[in-house]
ZAKOLMI-795905 format. One record per residue (C-alpha): residue number from 1; residue in one letter; z, y, x. Coordinates in Angstrom, 2 decimals. Last residue first. Layout:
+-----+------+---------+---------+---------+
: seq : type :      up :   north :    east :
+-----+------+---------+---------+---------+
: NUM :    a :       Z :       Y :       X :
...
+-----+------+---------+---------+---------+
This chain:
+-----+------+---------+---------+---------+
: seq : type :      up :   north :    east :
+-----+------+---------+---------+---------+
: 360 :    a :  -43.14 :  -15.84 :  -83.42 :
: 359 :    p :  -42.59 :  -19.40 :  -85.79 :
: 358 :    v :  -40.08 :  -18.89 :  -88.30 :
: 357 :    s :  -36.06 :  -18.91 :  -87.75 :
: 356 :    h :  -33.35 :  -21.94 :  -88.55 :
: 355 :    d :  -34.88 :  -24.89 :  -86.42 :
: 354 :    a :  -35.70 :  -23.18 :  -83.51 :
: 353 :    i :  -32.00 :  -21.62 :  -83.98 :
: 352 :    w :  -30.41 :  -25.25 :  -84.01 :
: 351 :    g :  -32.39 :  -26.78 :  -81.47 :
: 350 :    a :  -31.48 :  -23.48 :  -79.10 :
: 349 :    i :  -27.35 :  -24.64 :  -79.70 :
: 348 :    g :  -28.12 :  -28.41 :  -79.00 :
: 347 :    p :  -29.94 :  -27.93 :  -76.17 :
: 346 :    l :  -27.95 :  -25.51 :  -73.97 :
: 345 :    t :  -24.90 :  -28.36 :  -74.84 :
: 344 :    v :  -25.50 :  -31.01 :  -72.88 :
: 343 :    k :  -27.80 :  -30.09 :  -70.20 :
: 342 :    a :  -28.24 :  -26.83 :  -69.67 :
: 341 :    a :  -24.64 :  -26.05 :  -69.69 :
: 340 :    s :  -24.26 :  -29.18 :  -67.52 :
: 339 :    s :  -23.68 :  -27.94 :  -64.24 :
: 338 :    g :  -21.89 :  -24.69 :  -65.60 :
: 337 :    a :  -22.23 :  -22.28 :  -67.60 :
: 336 :    v :  -22.54 :  -21.16 :  -71.63 :
: 335 :    l :  -20.59 :  -23.63 :  -73.10 :
: 334 :    g :  -18.34 :  -24.82 :  -69.89 :
: 333 :    v :  -17.01 :  -21.39 :  -70.35 :
: 332 :    h :  -14.85 :  -22.39 :  -73.03 :
: 331 :    g :  -14.50 :  -26.03 :  -71.55 :
: 330 :    a :  -17.14 :  -28.80 :  -72.42 :
: 329 :    n :  -17.82 :  -31.60 :  -74.58 :
: 328 :    l :  -19.51 :  -29.77 :  -78.43 :
: 327 :    r :  -18.81 :  -29.67 :  -81.87 :
: 326 :    l :  -21.75 :  -28.26 :  -83.36 :
: 325 :    e :  -20.61 :  -27.52 :  -86.73 :
: 324 :    d :  -23.05 :  -26.67 :  -89.52 :
: 323 :    a :  -22.71 :  -23.92 :  -92.45 :
: 322 :    q :  -25.35 :  -24.37 :  -95.24 :
: 321 :    e :  -24.44 :  -23.11 :  -98.12 :
: 320 :    s :  -22.96 :  -20.32 :  -97.10 :
: 319 :    g :  -19.79 :  -18.64 :  -98.59 :
: 318 :    v :  -17.99 :  -18.80 :  -95.56 :
: 317 :    l :  -13.98 :  -20.06 :  -94.84 :
: 316 :    e :  -14.61 :  -23.37 :  -94.48 :
: 315 :    v :  -17.22 :  -23.85 :  -91.59 :
: 314 :    v :  -14.97 :  -21.16 :  -90.21 :
: 313 :    p :  -11.73 :  -23.89 :  -90.59 :
: 312 :    e :  -12.69 :  -25.12 :  -86.62 :
: 311 :    a :  -12.26 :  -22.98 :  -84.27 :
: 310 :    a :   -8.30 :  -22.19 :  -84.05 :
: 309 :    a :   -7.93 :  -26.32 :  -84.23 :
: 308 :    l :  -10.26 :  -26.98 :  -82.19 :
: 307 :    p :   -9.03 :  -24.80 :  -79.00 :
: 306 :    v :   -9.89 :  -21.30 :  -78.05 :
: 305 :    i :   -8.62 :  -19.68 :  -74.15 :
: 304 :    h :   -7.95 :  -24.00 :  -73.36 :
: 303 :    d :  -11.40 :  -25.30 :  -74.86 :
: 302 :    r :  -11.81 :  -28.41 :  -73.82 :
: 301 :    e :  -14.04 :  -30.51 :  -77.35 :
: 300 :    a :  -15.47 :  -26.88 :  -77.24 :
: 299 :    m :  -16.74 :  -25.34 :  -80.41 :
: 298 :    i :  -20.10 :  -24.09 :  -82.12 :
: 297 :    n :  -20.30 :  -23.00 :  -85.63 :
: 296 :    l :  -23.46 :  -22.42 :  -87.16 :
: 295 :    v :  -24.13 :  -20.94 :  -90.32 :
: 294 :    p :  -26.80 :  -20.24 :  -92.29 :
: 293 :    c :  -26.71 :  -17.12 :  -94.21 :
: 292 :    t :  -24.11 :  -16.53 :  -97.34 :
: 291 :    i :  -21.50 :  -14.31 :  -95.02 :
: 290 :    a :  -19.75 :  -13.06 :  -98.66 :
: 289 :    g :  -17.16 :  -15.90 :  -98.88 :
: 288 :    l :  -15.38 :  -13.74 :  -95.49 :
: 287 :    d :  -14.19 :  -11.59 :  -97.89 :
: 286 :    v :  -12.38 :   -8.59 :  -95.07 :
: 285 :    r :  -10.32 :   -6.78 :  -97.56 :
: 284 :    e :  -11.28 :   -2.31 :  -98.00 :
: 283 :    g :   -9.12 :   -0.17 :  -96.73 :
: 282 :    g :  -12.06 :    0.54 :  -94.21 :
: 281 :    l :  -10.57 :   -2.41 :  -92.78 :
: 280 :    e :   -8.29 :   -5.01 :  -94.29 :
: 279 :    v :   -8.14 :   -8.40 :  -93.11 :
: 278 :    t :   -6.18 :  -10.70 :  -95.88 :
: 277 :    g :   -8.05 :  -13.39 :  -96.84 :
: 276 :    h :   -5.34 :  -15.29 :  -95.76 :
: 275 :    m :   -7.73 :  -17.39 :  -93.91 :
: 274 :    l :   -8.71 :  -14.68 :  -91.30 :
: 273 :    g :   -6.06 :  -12.09 :  -92.21 :
: 272 :    n :   -3.50 :  -14.34 :  -89.54 :
: 271 :    r :   -1.10 :  -12.28 :  -90.52 :
: 270 :    r :    0.95 :  -11.77 :  -87.32 :
: 269 :    v :   -2.47 :  -12.78 :  -84.61 :
: 268 :    l :   -5.09 :  -11.19 :  -87.37 :
: 267 :    q :   -4.18 :   -8.28 :  -88.95 :
: 266 :    e :   -1.74 :   -7.10 :  -86.85 :
: 265 :    i :   -2.33 :   -8.11 :  -83.47 :
: 264 :    t :   -5.87 :   -7.23 :  -83.73 :
: 263 :    q :   -4.91 :   -3.79 :  -85.81 :
: 262 :    r :   -3.36 :   -3.11 :  -82.40 :
: 261 :    f :   -6.20 :   -4.21 :  -79.64 :
: 260 :    a :   -8.19 :   -2.09 :  -81.88 :
: 259 :    a :   -6.27 :    0.98 :  -81.44 :
: 258 :    g :   -6.13 :    0.20 :  -77.67 :
: 257 :    p :   -8.50 :   -0.87 :  -76.00 :
: 256 :    f :   -9.02 :   -4.26 :  -74.53 :
: 255 :    p :   -9.68 :   -3.47 :  -70.38 :
: 254 :    v :  -11.82 :   -5.50 :  -68.76 :
: 253 :    h :  -11.96 :   -8.31 :  -67.33 :
: 252 :    d :  -13.41 :   -9.50 :  -63.97 :
: 251 :    s :  -11.46 :  -11.99 :  -62.08 :
: 250 :    a :  -13.04 :  -15.17 :  -63.51 :
: 249 :    w :  -16.62 :  -14.02 :  -63.22 :
: 248 :    q :  -16.09 :  -13.61 :  -59.28 :
: 247 :    g :  -15.03 :  -16.88 :  -59.66 :
: 246 :    m :  -17.76 :  -17.99 :  -62.05 :
: 245 :    a :  -20.49 :  -16.46 :  -59.16 :
: 244 :    q :  -18.55 :  -17.62 :  -56.13 :
: 243 :    y :  -18.80 :  -21.00 :  -57.24 :
: 242 :    g :  -21.85 :  -20.92 :  -58.52 :
: 241 :    q :  -23.60 :  -19.97 :  -55.43 :
: 240 :    m :  -20.56 :  -22.05 :  -53.32 :
: 239 :    f :  -22.02 :  -25.46 :  -55.04 :
: 238 :    a :  -26.06 :  -24.73 :  -54.38 :
: 237 :    d :  -24.77 :  -23.85 :  -50.73 :
: 236 :    s :  -22.86 :  -27.84 :  -50.55 :
: 235 :    p :  -20.12 :  -27.88 :  -47.31 :
: 234 :    l :  -17.63 :  -26.00 :  -48.89 :
: 233 :    k :  -17.64 :  -29.38 :  -52.15 :
: 232 :    e :  -14.20 :  -31.09 :  -50.90 :
: 231 :    w :  -12.62 :  -27.80 :  -49.75 :
: 230 :    l :  -13.69 :  -25.44 :  -52.88 :
: 229 :    t :  -12.00 :  -28.84 :  -54.75 :
: 228 :    a :   -8.60 :  -28.82 :  -53.50 :
: 227 :    y :   -8.70 :  -24.85 :  -53.71 :
: 226 :    q :   -9.08 :  -25.15 :  -57.55 :
: 225 :    s :   -6.73 :  -27.61 :  -58.09 :
: 224 :    i :   -4.67 :  -24.82 :  -56.70 :
: 223 :    e :   -6.32 :  -22.11 :  -58.36 :
: 222 :    a :   -5.81 :  -23.79 :  -62.08 :
: 221 :    t :   -1.95 :  -25.01 :  -61.16 :
: 220 :    p :   -1.02 :  -22.26 :  -63.70 :
: 219 :    k :   -3.13 :  -22.71 :  -66.75 :
: 218 :    l :   -3.03 :  -20.99 :  -69.90 :
: 217 :    l :   -1.21 :  -17.79 :  -67.36 :
: 216 :    k :   -4.14 :  -17.39 :  -66.00 :
: 215 :    f :   -5.37 :  -16.48 :  -68.87 :
: 214 :    v :   -2.50 :  -14.36 :  -70.47 :
: 213 :    s :   -2.66 :  -12.45 :  -66.34 :
: 212 :    a :   -6.67 :  -11.55 :  -66.67 :
: 211 :    v :   -5.68 :   -9.85 :  -69.48 :
: 210 :    a :   -2.93 :   -7.94 :  -68.42 :
: 209 :    k :   -5.10 :   -6.85 :  -65.36 :
: 208 :    a :   -7.92 :   -5.57 :  -67.44 :
: 207 :    p :   -5.40 :   -2.92 :  -68.93 :
: 206 :    v :   -4.61 :   -3.02 :  -72.70 :
: 205 :    n :   -6.21 :    0.60 :  -73.29 :
: 204 :    g :   -4.29 :    3.54 :  -74.39 :
: 203 :    t :   -5.14 :    5.81 :  -71.03 :
: 202 :    p :   -1.64 :    5.30 :  -70.32 :
: 201 :    e :   -1.64 :    1.62 :  -70.21 :
: 200 :    l :   -0.64 :   -0.04 :  -73.82 :
: 199 :    i :    1.15 :   -3.44 :  -73.09 :
: 198 :    e :    4.82 :   -2.13 :  -74.61 :
: 197 :    d :    2.06 :   -0.84 :  -77.22 :
: 196 :    p :    1.61 :   -4.12 :  -78.74 :
: 195 :    n :    5.30 :   -4.83 :  -79.45 :
: 194 :    l :    6.18 :   -8.21 :  -77.50 :
: 193 :    r :    9.44 :  -10.35 :  -78.91 :
: 192 :    g :    7.32 :  -10.08 :  -82.28 :
: 191 :    r :    6.76 :  -13.44 :  -83.05 :
: 190 :    a :    2.59 :  -12.75 :  -82.96 :
: 189 :    v :    3.33 :  -10.92 :  -80.03 :
: 188 :    l :    5.38 :  -13.24 :  -77.37 :
: 187 :    a :    3.24 :  -16.60 :  -79.55 :
: 186 :    t :   -0.42 :  -15.17 :  -79.23 :
: 185 :    i :   -1.41 :  -16.73 :  -75.89 :
: 184 :    a :   -0.63 :  -20.56 :  -75.95 :
: 183 :    d :   -0.52 :  -19.99 :  -79.86 :
: 182 :    m :   -3.88 :  -19.52 :  -80.29 :
: 181 :    g :   -3.98 :  -22.81 :  -83.13 :
: 180 :    t :   -1.64 :  -20.15 :  -85.01 :
: 179 :    f :   -4.87 :  -17.78 :  -84.70 :
: 178 :    d :   -7.53 :  -19.54 :  -87.12 :
: 177 :    v :  -10.30 :  -17.55 :  -86.86 :
: 176 :    p :  -11.11 :  -17.87 :  -83.50 :
: 175 :    t :  -15.19 :  -18.07 :  -82.34 :
: 174 :    a :  -15.97 :  -20.45 :  -79.40 :
: 173 :    m :  -19.36 :  -20.07 :  -80.02 :
: 172 :    l :  -20.69 :  -18.56 :  -83.83 :
: 171 :    v :  -23.86 :  -18.25 :  -84.71 :
: 170 :    l :  -24.70 :  -16.32 :  -88.06 :
: 169 :    n :  -28.72 :  -16.89 :  -89.33 :
: 168 :    r :  -31.25 :  -14.88 :  -91.05 :
: 167 :    i :  -28.87 :  -11.35 :  -90.83 :
: 166 :    p :  -30.62 :   -8.39 :  -92.17 :
: 165 :    l :  -27.55 :   -6.80 :  -92.68 :
: 164 :    e :  -27.01 :   -5.85 :  -96.80 :
: 163 :    p :  -24.07 :   -8.73 :  -96.40 :
: 162 :    h :  -22.28 :   -5.93 :  -94.68 :
: 161 :    r :  -18.18 :   -5.78 :  -94.70 :
: 160 :    a :  -18.75 :   -9.99 :  -94.10 :
: 159 :    a :  -21.24 :  -10.11 :  -91.48 :
: 158 :    s :  -19.28 :   -7.51 :  -89.97 :
: 157 :    l :  -16.57 :   -9.63 :  -90.06 :
: 156 :    l :  -17.99 :  -12.31 :  -88.90 :
: 155 :    s :  -20.50 :  -10.55 :  -85.76 :
: 154 :    l :  -16.85 :   -9.08 :  -84.36 :
: 153 :    v :  -14.99 :  -12.81 :  -85.04 :
: 152 :    g :  -17.38 :  -14.11 :  -83.03 :
: 151 :    g :  -17.68 :  -11.52 :  -79.97 :
: 150 :    f :  -14.10 :  -12.33 :  -79.68 :
: 149 :    c :  -15.63 :  -15.64 :  -78.18 :
: 148 :    y :  -19.75 :  -15.43 :  -78.23 :
: 147 :    g :  -21.31 :  -14.32 :  -82.01 :
: 146 :    f :  -25.06 :  -15.04 :  -82.92 :
: 145 :    l :  -26.90 :  -12.80 :  -84.81 :
: 144 :    t :  -30.08 :  -14.15 :  -86.02 :
: 143 :    v :  -31.79 :  -10.95 :  -86.78 :
: 142 :    e :  -34.48 :   -9.91 :  -89.67 :
: 141 :    d :  -37.03 :   -7.88 :  -90.54 :
: 140 :    s :  -38.95 :   -7.39 :  -87.28 :
: 139 :    g :  -40.59 :   -5.28 :  -85.44 :
: 138 :    a :  -38.36 :   -6.07 :  -82.13 :
: 137 :    a :  -37.53 :   -3.35 :  -81.12 :
: 136 :    e :  -37.08 :   -1.78 :  -84.85 :
: 135 :    c :  -34.92 :   -5.06 :  -85.89 :
: 134 :    a :  -33.20 :   -5.11 :  -81.94 :
: 133 :    a :  -32.36 :   -0.66 :  -82.59 :
: 132 :    a :  -30.91 :   -1.69 :  -87.12 :
: 131 :    v :  -28.60 :   -4.95 :  -85.61 :
: 130 :    a :  -27.69 :   -2.66 :  -83.04 :
: 129 :    d :  -27.05 :    0.00 :  -85.32 :
: 128 :    p :  -24.96 :   -2.36 :  -87.76 :
: 127 :    i :  -22.64 :   -3.90 :  -84.69 :
: 126 :    g :  -22.07 :   -0.95 :  -83.48 :
: 125 :    e :  -21.07 :    1.15 :  -85.87 :
: 124 :    d :  -19.37 :   -0.79 :  -88.78 :
: 123 :    v :  -17.73 :   -3.98 :  -87.09 :
: 122 :    y :  -17.86 :   -2.39 :  -83.81 :
: 121 :    t :  -16.12 :    0.95 :  -84.77 :
: 120 :    e :  -14.09 :   -0.88 :  -87.58 :
: 119 :    l :  -12.00 :   -3.19 :  -85.38 :
: 118 :    t :  -10.74 :    0.07 :  -83.66 :
: 117 :    n :  -11.33 :    2.59 :  -81.14 :
: 116 :    g :   -9.20 :    5.24 :  -80.31 :
: 115 :    s :   -8.54 :    3.92 :  -76.63 :
: 114 :    d :  -12.48 :    4.18 :  -75.74 :
: 113 :    a :  -11.91 :    8.15 :  -74.74 :
: 112 :    e :   -9.56 :    6.52 :  -72.09 :
: 111 :    d :  -12.21 :    3.98 :  -70.00 :
: 110 :    a :  -13.23 :    0.37 :  -71.99 :
: 109 :    i :  -16.09 :   -1.31 :  -70.10 :
: 108 :    g :  -19.45 :   -2.20 :  -71.36 :
: 107 :    w :  -19.75 :   -2.68 :  -75.10 :
: 106 :    d :  -22.67 :   -5.38 :  -74.40 :
: 105 :    l :  -24.84 :   -6.03 :  -76.84 :
: 104 :    l :  -27.67 :   -8.88 :  -76.01 :
: 103 :    f :  -30.83 :   -9.13 :  -77.01 :
: 102 :    v :  -33.23 :  -12.60 :  -77.10 :
: 101 :    d :  -36.44 :  -13.00 :  -78.24 :
: 100 :    l :  -36.59 :  -16.92 :  -78.26 :
:  99 :    g :  -39.23 :  -19.77 :  -76.72 :
:  98 :    s :  -36.71 :  -21.88 :  -75.01 :
:  97 :    g :  -37.93 :  -20.87 :  -71.59 :
:  96 :    l :  -35.51 :  -17.36 :  -72.62 :
:  95 :    l :  -32.84 :  -19.50 :  -74.73 :
:  94 :    f :  -32.02 :  -21.30 :  -71.24 :
:  93 :    a :  -32.49 :  -17.56 :  -69.24 :
:  92 :    i :  -29.43 :  -16.42 :  -71.47 :
:  91 :    a :  -27.79 :  -18.94 :  -70.71 :
:  90 :    s :  -27.96 :  -18.10 :  -67.05 :
:  89 :    n :  -27.19 :  -21.06 :  -64.54 :
:  88 :    g :  -30.41 :  -21.90 :  -62.36 :
:  87 :    p :  -31.28 :  -17.87 :  -61.55 :
:  86 :    y :  -27.76 :  -16.70 :  -61.65 :
:  85 :    l :  -24.57 :  -15.40 :  -63.90 :
:  84 :    d :  -26.80 :  -14.62 :  -67.30 :
:  83 :    l :  -24.52 :  -15.21 :  -70.31 :
:  82 :    v :  -20.88 :  -14.96 :  -68.03 :
:  81 :    y :  -22.65 :  -11.60 :  -66.87 :
:  80 :    s :  -21.17 :  -10.26 :  -70.26 :
:  79 :    r :  -18.15 :   -9.23 :  -68.70 :
:  78 :    s :  -15.08 :  -10.30 :  -70.49 :
:  77 :    v :  -12.26 :   -7.80 :  -72.52 :
:  76 :    l :  -14.53 :   -7.11 :  -75.70 :
:  75 :    s :  -16.97 :  -10.02 :  -76.44 :
:  74 :    h :  -20.25 :  -10.46 :  -76.18 :
:  73 :    v :  -22.59 :   -9.88 :  -79.54 :
:  72 :    i :  -25.37 :  -11.39 :  -78.90 :
:  71 :    v :  -28.90 :  -10.66 :  -80.94 :
:  70 :    v :  -31.32 :  -13.21 :  -80.99 :
:  69 :    p :  -34.74 :  -11.75 :  -82.36 :
:  68 :    p :  -36.68 :  -14.20 :  -85.72 :
:  67 :    g :  -38.68 :  -15.49 :  -84.41 :
:  66 :    h :  -38.74 :  -18.13 :  -82.68 :
:  65 :    r :  -42.70 :  -18.59 :  -80.18 :
:  64 :    v :  -41.68 :  -15.95 :  -77.23 :
:  63 :    d :  -43.75 :  -16.55 :  -74.35 :
:  62 :    d :  -43.84 :  -13.33 :  -72.24 :
:  61 :    n :  -40.09 :  -12.87 :  -72.61 :
:  60 :    r :  -38.16 :   -9.88 :  -70.81 :
:  59 :    y :  -34.42 :   -9.37 :  -71.75 :
:  58 :    r :  -33.81 :   -6.72 :  -74.71 :
:  57 :    w :  -30.22 :   -5.04 :  -73.54 :
:  56 :    l :  -28.36 :   -3.23 :  -76.05 :
:  55 :    e :  -26.24 :   -0.99 :  -74.18 :
:  54 :    t :  -22.00 :    0.21 :  -75.10 :
:  53 :    r :  -20.85 :    3.05 :  -72.31 :
:  52 :    h :  -21.26 :    5.78 :  -74.90 :
:  51 :    r :  -23.79 :    4.50 :  -77.83 :
:  50 :    r :  -27.49 :    3.40 :  -75.72 :
:  49 :    w :  -29.98 :    1.75 :  -77.12 :
:  48 :    i :  -32.81 :   -0.63 :  -76.52 :
:  47 :    l :  -32.45 :   -0.70 :  -71.91 :
:  46 :    d :  -34.42 :   -3.49 :  -70.87 :
:  45 :    k :  -34.21 :   -6.52 :  -69.11 :
:  44 :    p :  -35.06 :   -9.24 :  -65.92 :
:  43 :    t :  -32.70 :  -11.87 :  -65.62 :
:  42 :    q :  -30.29 :  -11.52 :  -62.73 :
:  41 :    g :  -27.09 :  -11.10 :  -64.32 :
:  40 :    v :  -25.13 :  -12.05 :  -61.00 :
:  39 :    e :  -26.02 :  -11.89 :  -57.27 :
:  38 :    t :  -24.16 :  -14.57 :  -55.68 :
:  37 :    p :  -21.08 :  -12.52 :  -53.03 :
:  36 :    r :  -23.46 :  -12.90 :  -49.29 :
:  35 :    t :  -19.87 :  -11.76 :  -47.37 :
:  34 :    g :  -16.62 :  -11.90 :  -49.29 :
:  33 :    a :  -15.01 :  -12.53 :  -45.36 :
:  32 :    a :  -13.30 :  -16.00 :  -47.36 :
:  31 :    y :  -15.91 :  -17.22 :  -48.51 :
:  30 :    r :  -18.59 :  -16.10 :  -45.38 :
:  29 :    l :  -16.46 :  -18.23 :  -43.29 :
:  28 :    g :  -16.16 :  -20.75 :  -45.50 :
:  27 :    n :  -19.15 :  -20.99 :  -45.97 :
:  26 :    r :  -19.58 :  -21.45 :  -42.06 :
:  25 :    g :  -17.14 :  -24.33 :  -41.18 :
:  24 :    r :  -18.24 :  -25.96 :  -44.79 :
:  23 :    r :  -21.79 :  -26.12 :  -43.55 :
:  22 :    l :  -21.19 :  -26.59 :  -39.85 :
:  21 :    a :  -18.82 :  -30.02 :  -40.27 :
:  20 :    r :  -21.57 :  -30.97 :  -42.47 :
:  19 :    q :  -23.36 :  -30.94 :  -40.17 :
:  18 :    v :  -21.58 :  -32.64 :  -37.94 :
:  17 :    d :  -21.03 :  -35.67 :  -40.23 :
:  16 :    r :  -24.76 :  -35.75 :  -40.74 :
:  15 :    g :  -25.22 :  -36.27 :  -36.69 :
:  14 :    v :  -22.00 :  -38.77 :  -36.75 :
:  13 :    r :  -23.75 :  -41.06 :  -39.31 :
:  12 :    r :  -27.22 :  -41.09 :  -37.34 :
:  11 :    g :  -26.01 :  -41.58 :  -34.25 :
:  10 :    v :  -23.84 :  -44.03 :  -35.87 :
:   9 :    d :  -27.34 :  -45.91 :  -37.61 :
:   8 :    a :  -29.56 :  -45.18 :  -33.91 :
:   7 :    p :  -26.64 :  -46.95 :  -32.00 :
:   6 :    a :  -26.72 :  -50.11 :  -34.37 :
:   5 :    l :  -23.72 :  -49.86 :  -37.34 :
:   4 :    s :  -21.74 :  -53.43 :  -36.83 :
:   3 :    p :  -22.22 :  -56.30 :  -39.42 :
:   2 :    s :  -18.46 :  -55.48 :  -42.13 :
:   1 :    m :  -16.20 :  -58.36 :  -42.49 :
+-----+------+---------+---------+---------+
């Protein structure tokens, strides 16, 4: 039998419980009312280059110790601020603190004018022009190209299509190449039960709601478990800041340009073209073996969007003598955001880039 608590101890415990209940009530009301949302994407940056909705940003850093600059290519179907959620939870800020000169290529939110954008629009125009702009801004002859998710697919295709690009290193994070490993997402269109044009909205693009629905179907019970966690963590101001930021990003998908979507379904999904070497862009076959620079393939062991089976073959497809793997104990988003990113995932990524760089 445990000894009885002294009156003073009882008072302190009651006080803590009361304060915890008050914080839970306060944070719950703020969350329900949508007040005090977390400000995302706060790391200072400058616009370096723009074409229509596509923008290249350079993040300010007075302590660049490694070159060449890192050009991050984001996905087409999500917002790039997942890489810069808020102070204390920012992959961009971590890379800056590691002495890297960081640029980010953001494709913007596709509208009707973008519906005709093909994969060539991004692979043959967007990425090469952004690389040139980054080199000019940084006074560098080369870059480390860093593709995240579908941005990694675009980076692979661009590096293979344009071996003349000044790419010192190619970093791929959560990048699918074997689309048979993504059956949970691609099953309907892969087997012909749903045609790409049936998904397009009048603008000619895949609507953002459709993109969001696909990701929700991957974890149909996620929302329930999240609410259970939310109730437990409501008293924590730090948790609420992160929860609101991630919740905002998870529901903030963007339209997928229609022409690029059709190509993706036909060439990457149905034909599994990256694995079989049958992808054709601009009337020419794309040979991933043309990529000879050092490559780092970063995979998340608990990735439900790009499972290991979809990302693993990268090192076998490129022609690089040095093609490394980095398997991390994280989920798809946990690679770049969340409580463990700065401790578990980002140090290894920044370390590899620094080891394959030169003093600035």
